[in-house]
N, C-alpha and C positions, 0 to 999 in steps of 0.2 A: 382854269377855264374849261367848260364843257366843250367837247369836240363834236363835230358833226358825225352823224351816222351815214349820211349820204351827201355827196356833192355832185351836181350835174353841171357840165360845162361844154363849151365848144359846139354849140348847136342852138337853133332858134328856140327861145323860151317864150311862149305865148301866154302871158299871165292872165288874160281876160280881165285885167284891171284897167279901166278906161283912163285913169290918170297915168299909169305906167304900163303900157301894153306889151313892152318887150323887156327882156332881161338877158344878160349874157351868161349868168350862172345862178344856181340855187343851192343853198345849204339847208339840210334838214337835220334836226336833233330832237330826240324825245317826242317824235310824232308831230312836230311843228316845223313850219318854215321859219328859219332863224336869220337868213341873210339872202340878199339878192345882189347880182352884179359882182363888182370887184371885192365887195366885203365877204363874199362866200369863201374865198381862198383862205382867209385867216382862221376859218373854223376847221381846217383840215387837221386830223390827228392820225396816230398810227393805225387805228382801227377803222378809219373812215373808208367807206366804199365809194370810190370815185368813178362816176359814169361819164365816159367820153362820148358825148352824143354823136360826134362825127357827122354832123349835119342832120341827124334825126331830130324830131321835134318833141319838146316837153310841154305839156298842157295840164291844167287842172284835171283831176279825174272827172269823167263824164258822170252826169246824174240823169236818171230816168224819172220823169215826172208822172208816169202812169204805166205801171207794169204789174203783172200777176205772177210773182215768182213761184208760189206753191203750184199753181196750175202748170207753169212751165216746167218745173222740176218733175212733177208727176208725169207730164207728157214725155219727158226725156227718159223716164224709167218705165213707161208703159208702151203701148202700141203706138209709136210715134210716126205719124204720116206726114209730118211737116217738111221733111227733107226731100220729098219727091212730088211729082205732079203729073201722074197719069193713072188711069184705072188699072192698067196692068201692074204697075208698081204697088198700088193700094192692095190689090188682090194678093200679091206675093207677101207683102209685109203682114197683112192680117192673118193669112194662113200660117206663116212662119211663127208669128207670135203665139197663136193659139196652140200650135204644135209644141212650142218650147215651154208652154206654161199649162200643162195638162191638168194640174190640180187647182188652177184658179177658178173660183166659183163664177166670176164674171170675166169676160174679155173686155178690157177697158182701154181707151186710147183717145187720141185727138189729132187734129191738124189737117183734116181733109178740106179740099176746096170744091165748091159747088160747080165750077165751070168744067170740071172733069166729067160730069155726068150729063146725059141728054136731058135738056130742060132745066138744068141748073140744080137739080135735087137728086140725092141717091135714093135707092129702093132697097127694101129689106130682102129681096130675093137673092141678091149676091151674098149677103151675110148668112142667110139661111143655108146657102150652098157651102160656104166656107166653114161655118161654125153651127152645125145643126143641133148640137146637144146642150149648149149653154147660152145664157143671155149675153148679148153684145151691146155695148154702149160706147159710141164714138162721137166725141164732141167736134163740131165744125171748127175750122181754124179761127173764126171770129168769135166763137163762144156763144153764138146766138141760135144754135140749133144742135140737134143730136140725131145721129143715124143709128137705128136699133134694128134688131132682127125680130122675127115673129115670136120667139121665146120671150124676149123682153116685153113685147106688147102684151102677151098673154099674162105674164106675171103682174103687170101693172093694171090689168083689167081694161086695156084700151081695145075696144071693139070698133067695127066700122061705123057703128051708130053712136059711139061715145061723144058727148058734147065737148067742145073746146073749153079748156079751163080758163079762168080769168087771167088775162095777160099772155095767153099762149094759143097756138094753132096746131092741131093734128092734121098734117098734110094728107090729102086723099087723092086717089086717081080719078079718072073720068067716070067711073061707076060708083064712086063713093067709098072705096076700100082704103083703109089706112095703109100708107106706103112705107112706114118705118121712119119717116122724117118728122121730127118733133121740133116745133119752132118756139123760141123764147120759153115761157114758163110751162109749156106742154112737156118739155124735157124733164121738168121736176117730177112728173108722174112716175118716171122710171128711175131717175137719179135718187129719189127718196128711198128706193128699195135697196140701193147698193150700200153695203156696210162701209163705214168710214175706214180709211186705212189706219193701221195702228200707229202708235206714237213713233216707233222706230222708222217706219216708212215715211211718215211726214217729215221727220227730222232729216232723213236722207234726201228727200225731195228738195227741201229748202237749202241744204248744203250744196246739193248738185246745182241748183239754180244759181246760188251765190257764186260758186266756182265758175260757172259759165259766164255770168255777167262780168266778173272780174277779168276773165280772159278777153273780154271785149273792151276793157278800160273803164267799166262802170264801177264806181265806188260808193254810190248812194242812190237811193230810189224812193219813190212813193208807191207803196203797195196799195193798189186801187180797190181792194175788196177784202178788208180784214173783218171776218165774221163768217157766219154760215151763209155763204153767198155763191151764186153761179154754179151750184152743184159741188162746190169745194168745201172741205172741212174748215173750221175756224182756225186760223193760224196764230191768233193772239198769244196764247199760252206757249206755243212752240217758239215764237220769236223770243219771248222772255227767257225760256229755258236755254236756248242756244246762246243768248248773251251771258246768262249766268255761268254757263260751261265754257265760256271763252271762245265759242265757235262762230259768233256773229262778228265778222270782220268788216262788213258794210255798215253804213249808217242808214237806217230805215225809218221813213215816216209812214205810219199806218193811217190809211183812210178807212175809218170804221163804217161798216156797211149798214145803210138805212133799210130796215125791213118794211115793206109796204103793208104787211099784215099787222104791224104794231103801230103805236101812236107816239105822241111826244114824250111818253114815259121813257123812251129810249135815250133821251138826252142825259138823264141822270146815270144810266148805265155807262154811257160814253164818258161822263165825268170820272166815274170810278176807274175806268180803264186808263184814262189819261193820267190819273194820279199814280197808277202802278207802273207806268212806263216812263222813260225819261233819260235813259243812257244812249246806247247806240240805237235803240228802238224807242221811238216816241209815237204817241197816238194823238195827233193834233188836228186831224181832218176828219170829215164825214163825207162818205161817198153816197150819192143819190142817183139812181137810174131814172131818167125822165122819159126816154123812148127806146126804140130798138135800133134796127139798121135798115137801110134802103133795100138791100138785096132780097129780103123776105117781106117787104112792104110794111114793116113795123116802125120805121122812123116816122115821127110826126111831122107832117108837111102842111104848108100854107095853101098848097094847091094839090089836086089829086095826082096820083101817079099816072104817067102816060100809059094809055091803054086800059086804065082802071078808073073810070070817071067818078066812081063813088068811094074811092079808097084814099083816105087821108092819113093812113098809118095808125099808130097806137100811142096815145099819151098815157104813160104808166101812172102818172100822178097829175090830177087835175090842177089847173093854174092856181085856184084859190088855196087849195091844200098845199101846193108847193110853196106859195108865199108864206103860209103859216109855219111850215117846217123850216124854211130858210131863216126866218126871223128868230125862231127858237134856237136854232143851231148857232147862228151868229151871236146871239145874246149870251150864249154859254161860252163864247170865246173859241169856237172851232172854225177852221177854214172849210169852206164848202168846196166839194169836188163833184161837179154835176156832169153826168153823161148826157150829151145832147147831140144827135146826128142830123135830124131833119130841121129845116128852117123854122117850123112852128115850135119845136122843142127848144131851139136856141132862143127864140123870141120869149117863150115862157120863162126861160132861165134869166134872161136879161131883166124882164119885169120883176122876177123874184129877187133880183139883186138890188132893188130899190129899198135899201136898208138904212136904218139910223146910223149916223156917224158918231162914234164915241171917242172921247179924248183918251189917248193912250192905246187905242186898239188899231193895229195895222193888219187888216185882214189880207189873206192870200187866197181869196176866193177864185175859183177857176171853172171854166167850162171846157170839157174835154170832147175831142173828136171833131165837131164842127164841120162835118162834110158839106153842109149847105148853110150859108148865112145870107138872109135877105139883105140886099144893099141898103134898104131903108133902116136896117137895124145896126149897121156898122158903127155909126157915130154914137148911138146909144150904148153899144157894147163898150166903146172906148170910155164913155162918160161914167159907166158903172164901175170902172177900175178893175174889172175881172181880168184874169189872165187867160189867154187862149192857149189851152193845152193841146198841141197839135201832134199828129202822127204822120210825119211827112212821107214815110215809105208807101203810104196808100195813094199818094198824089202822082200816079203815073198810069199810062194806058196799058195795063197788063190785061190778060184774058179775063180775070175775075171782074174787073171794072167794065171792060168793053162788052162782055157777054151777059153778065148777071146783074149789072147795076145801071149802066147808062141807058139801056132800053126802057127803063121805068122813069127816067127823068126827062122832062120837057126841055126845050132848047134854052129857056131862060134859067132853069135850074142848072143845066150843064155849064152855063157861062159863069156860075159862081161856085164851082166845085173846088173845094180846098183852096179858098182865097187867102192864102197866107200873106202875100204882099199887100193886098187891100187892107187887111186887118193891121198889119205893122205900120203902114203909112198913115193910118187913122189914129195911131197912138196906142194901140193895144199891145200890151206886153206878151211876148211869146215864150213858151216853155215847151220843150220836146219830150214826149213820152213815146215809148214803142208799142205799148199795149201787148207786149209779148205774153203768151204765145200766139196771139192773133197774128202777129208779124214778127220778123226778126228783131232782136234787141240790139243789133250791131249799130252803134252810133254813127259810124262812118257810112254805112248803107243809108241810114236816114238822112244824114247830111248831104250825101250824094244826090238823093232824090229831091230834097228841099231846094238845092241849088240848080239842078239840071231838069227837074220834073220828068226824069226818065228813070228806069230801073238800073241798079248796079249790075254789071255784067254777070256776076257770080250767082245772082238770085235764081234759084231753081223754079220759082213761080212766075218768072217774067223773062224768059229767054228768047221770046219772039222779036222780030225786027221792030214791030210797032212799039213795044215796051222800051226797047233800047234806044230808038232813034227818033221817035215822034213825041215831043214833049206835050204834056197835058197842060193846057193854058199857060204857055211859057211866061206870060206877063205876071203870073202869080209866083214866080220863082223868087226866093230871097237870096241875099248875098251870102258868101261863105262866112263873113264875119258875124252876120246876124244868126246864121245857123249854128255856128260854134257857140255863140253866146247863149242861144236857146237851150243848148245841151249842157251848159256849164252854169253860168251865173243865173240865167233865166230859170232853169230847172231847180237850182238851189233856192231861189226865191220862192218858187211854187212849193217846194218841199219844206219851207221855213228853216232852211239850213244856211242861209246866205251870210249870217253873222260869223260863221266859223269855217266855211268851206265853199268851194265853187270857183275860187280864184287863187292865183299864186301871189300871196302878199305876206309880209312878215307878220307872224302871229297866227296865221291861219293854219288849220290842220293840213298835214302833208298828204293830201289825197292827190296823187299825181299819176299821169300816164305818159309813157314814152311811145311815140308812134314811129314806125319805120320809115316814114317820109313826112315832109313838112306839107300840110294841107295848102298852105299859101304858095308853095313852090311847084305844085303839079297843076296840070291842066284840069279843068273842072270834070271832064269825063273820067278822069282817073281817081277821083276822090273815093269811090267805093272799093278800090283795090288797096287802100292803105290799111296796114295791120298794126297790131299792138305788140310791142316788144316787152314792156314791163308795166305793171300796175302796182302802185303803193296805196295803201289805206292807212292813214295816220302813221306814215313812216315805215310800215311793215310791207314787205314784198308779198303780195297775195297772188301775183301771177308773174311768171317770167317765161318768155317763149323758149329761151335757151335751156331753162331748167325743167319746165313743166310740159313742153310740147303743146298738145291741144287743150288740156285743162289742167288747172293747178292740183297740187297734191291734196288739198282739202277735200277733193271729190272722194277720196278713199276713206275719209273718216266716218 
């Protein structure tokens, strides 16, 4: 008889299997779950590693339904501003990074928040002071803008009179001078000049990102931009190479990036990519950007932004064209992954989901972000069968929301802000994605905010009293069980991985996470403080707090 590699017992096992939600023990052999409950003990052998949970909780490994690992990994390796939240700290980090990398042709980084700056936008003057000799390119935390210095503007030929590019805005001051803030596709004017990182650096970034996600209990994800996208290099070949070299320990669903400058001929290219992937890395979805974000007035709205009576945002793809694209992508057997923030963009996506139903085709189409959904569209959303891909960490009253977003939303729009419970109660399936590096990929932080509608105490971007103690639309909170499901079984369905992982069931892949406390046994305000003890991916320990400390050993490879 084959013996178990692992047996977990003496603690709550939350299987996320509706038919058998709890188990007393779990046995794992050859990367699979082979026994639950009393049967697990019979699998014990001389080499079995027995984990006494001692009251700690075992759950399926978390899955992230919308994440950008390459961007996150490059940010961790570059001038990373995401861990602080003040202009003083930004100044120190930028200066220190430039000084520590004197031979870098460009100073690159990401993670800044607009509310740190007067008026919500940075200015090139500070970067000119800190780095006068080289171009600087710093992506905002949400990925929808870039902060650059005068040298970068000069290299890109961006003058005070330069026209806005299609799909982008060159921010200007009161006298019309370019400020160094480039919104949406205006950032491409500069990013196009930056040499792509070499293969070794990209591989290191992906491995760094994977290690970080494993340390948070994440064992599978959907990369929401595989292709030449968002100023990032194409990660497709790198994923394949990491898998070939045995370094890809997560299971990854690639959402292939739809380029607005190309047409339906892309579908055939996507078919070719799908045929080449199929192990730990699969390419089964297509990502389409439909609008921008509210903070820079580029999310497409049904009503004008407050204080801007003629501004309805930006539809990156017109409705008729979007419908044509979705039909072609669906007909080719790909899952649609649509970015929609404003309520007009969401409506356009729902309309585009009016697709022929085909025998044998079980689509996992989803709309991501969903900051605003018009109440008139909720029932139609549910009827479409689309999954709501939500980022719960945004649903709290932090300074970014209060100072740089809410002022642009009228009262009716504010009442439907991140309406998770409204969508759930209407019958819409939920899947949680972090959108890291836009926000933290910590599943427990996201679950905390989904349940409490407040910020987890340790979040550096939301340590004020309002973020911590004043819930954002508390009636839109979801239950702990719903939130855990959205980060396990729900995300697995969105990632098209639910047949093999996302729950603890005999025969499923042994993607597991041991938490240092049982989420069902702590008070709701303590959820964000729960940590990860151990992460298994197909029965392999890819993170252990006792062994690895902050990050697993894969980081060093």
